[in-house]
N, C-alpha and C positions, 0 to 999 in steps of 0.2 A: 878856500885857498885861491889867491889871485896871482896869476902867472903871466909873464910876457915871454913870447918866443920870438927871438930875433934871428936874422939871417938874410942873405940876399934872395931876391926872387928866384924860385926854382930850387931852393936848398932843401926842400922837403918839409917845410914848416906845416903846411896844410895837413899832410898825412900824420905827422907826429902830434899836431894839436888835437885832431879828432880822437886819436888813441888816448892821449892824456885826459881829455875831457871825459871820455867814457870811464876810464880807470878811477879818476878822482871825483867823478860825478859833479862836474862843473860845466858851465856853458862855454862852448867853442865860439869865439867871436872872430871870424875871418873877414877882414875888410875886403879882400879881393873878391870873395864870393858875394858879399853884400853889393859891391859896386857892379859886378858883372850882372847880377840880378836886375839892378836898376837899368843898365844898358839894354838888356834883353826886353825889359818891359817898356822901353821907350818913354820912361818917365822924364819929367823936367830935369831931375838930377842926372839921370842916365844920359840924356842928350848933351848935357853940359860937360860931362866927364869922358864921353866916348873917345874923342880925339886925343885927349890927354893920355888915356890908358894905352891906346894903340901906338902912340909915339914912345911909350915907355917912361913918360914923365910922372911926377908925383901929383896926386890930387891935392888941391889947396887945403891948408890946415883947417880952415873954418868948416869946410864940408865934412872932413874926417872927424873932427872933434865933436860936432853935433851928432853925427851918426853913433859914435862910440858912447857918448854920454847917455843917450837914450837906452842903448843896449845894456850898459852897466846898471842903469836904474832898474831894468827889467830882470836882472839876475843877481840879487843880493847875496845868494849863497856862494858865489865865486865864479871865476871865469878864467879862460886862457885866451890871450890876445895874439892873433897871428896877423901881422901886417901893420900894427900900430903899437907904439909910436915909431915914427920914421925919422924924427928930428928932435932937437932939444925943446923946441916950442911945444911939440906934441907930448913929449915926456913930462914937461912941467905941467901941461894942461891935465894930463892923466893924474898926476899927483894931487892937483887941486880938486878934481872930480872925486877922488877917493877920500881925501881928507874931509870933504864936505859931508861924507857919509860915515865918517869915523872908521875908514878902512885904509889899507895900505897894500903895496905890492909885497908878496912873500918871496918870489924868486923870479929872476930873469935868466933865461937860457939862451945862449948864443950858439947857433949852428954855424960852424966854420967850413967854408968850401971856396975853392979858387975860381977865377973867371973862366979858364979854359974848361974845367970840369963842368961848370954850369952851361956853357955854350953847347957842349957835347950832350949833356943831359936834356936840355930843353928843346933845342932846335930839331931833335928827332921825334918829338912827341906827337901822337895823334890819337883820336878817340873814336869809338863807335857812335854814330849819330843816334842810333836807336836806344841803346842802354847806357851809354856813357863810359863803357869799359876803356881803360887806358892801355896804350901800346907805345912802342918805341921802334924806330927804324933799325936800330942795332941790337938793343938789349931785350926787347920783348915783342916780337912779331907774333901775329896770330898763328896758331898751330897749322891751320889751312890758309894759305895765302889769299887775302881778300875776303875772308869770312870771320866774323867775330866769334871768339871762343864761347862767349856767354849766351848770346841771343841768336846767333846765326845770321845777323845782319850783314849787308855788304856795302853799306854806305858809311864812309869814314870822313872825318874832318880834322883840320888843324886850326888852332886858334891863330888869328892874324898876327898876334904879337909873339908867337913861338918861332922866331927866326933869329939867326946869329946877330944881325945888326941891332935889332931891338933888345936882345939879351945883353949885348955889350953896353948899350945905352943905359939899360936899367941897372946894370952892375956899377957903372960909373956914377949914376945918381945915388945909388946905395952907399958907395964908398964916401962920396962927398957929403951927404946929408945925414946918413944913419950911423956910420961908424963912430962919430963923435959922442953919441949917447952911450957907447960902451963904457967910456971912462966915467960918465955920469952915474951909471949904476954900479960900476966897479968900486967907486969911492964909498958907496953905501954898503958894500959887502954883500950884495944880493945877486951878483952876476956869476954865472958858471958857464964855461966854454965846453962845447961838445963837438967832436969831429963829425961833420955831416956828410962825409964822402963814402961811408960804408954802406952796407946793406941796411934796409929799413929796420930789421930786427936788431941789428948791431947798434944802430943809432938809438933805437928805443930803449935798449938795455942801459946804455950810457946815460940817457936822460933819467931813467928810473933811479939810477944810483945818485944822481944829483938831487932829485926831488925827495928821495927817501920814501 
């Protein structure tokens, strides 16, 4: 099964994509994780996209398309894409990639969430540097202040792009470049909308109903 998960940055796509991948036994292809890994490794690609990511801008199509084409080729049994496509050119490139392999998209799921909800959700996030456990200033603080619930670590960090100005910039880019592809998929009858503002399990159940 080939699935695309759409929604603005911070809408919960990563969490839901991993869950869907496990349930459907397909490959999770998260462009954000791929790009962050490149930045951390200080590869040529990572160095070229580091500033773009920190500003909240989109990585050029040529880079994204090349990354995705390789991953799709490595996973012929199916995939769920999180973070791609982000514009019409990428959507059309994806169709071309799949058609060349005799494949197609089965379902596109759009997670709907507003700008203010996103700012509140993302700008309060922080993680344990030791084990990667996620927390939030308002909604999920450690049980003991300053101590990680999972590993007992006391060193926390925030991603440099997890702040209100960058979140708003990313949302503006999303609306300008990504929302037009909603109609592209809707005309093909493969788009389903899901409310992304609820609890993780509530969103997951709604996605399950859509995917069957």
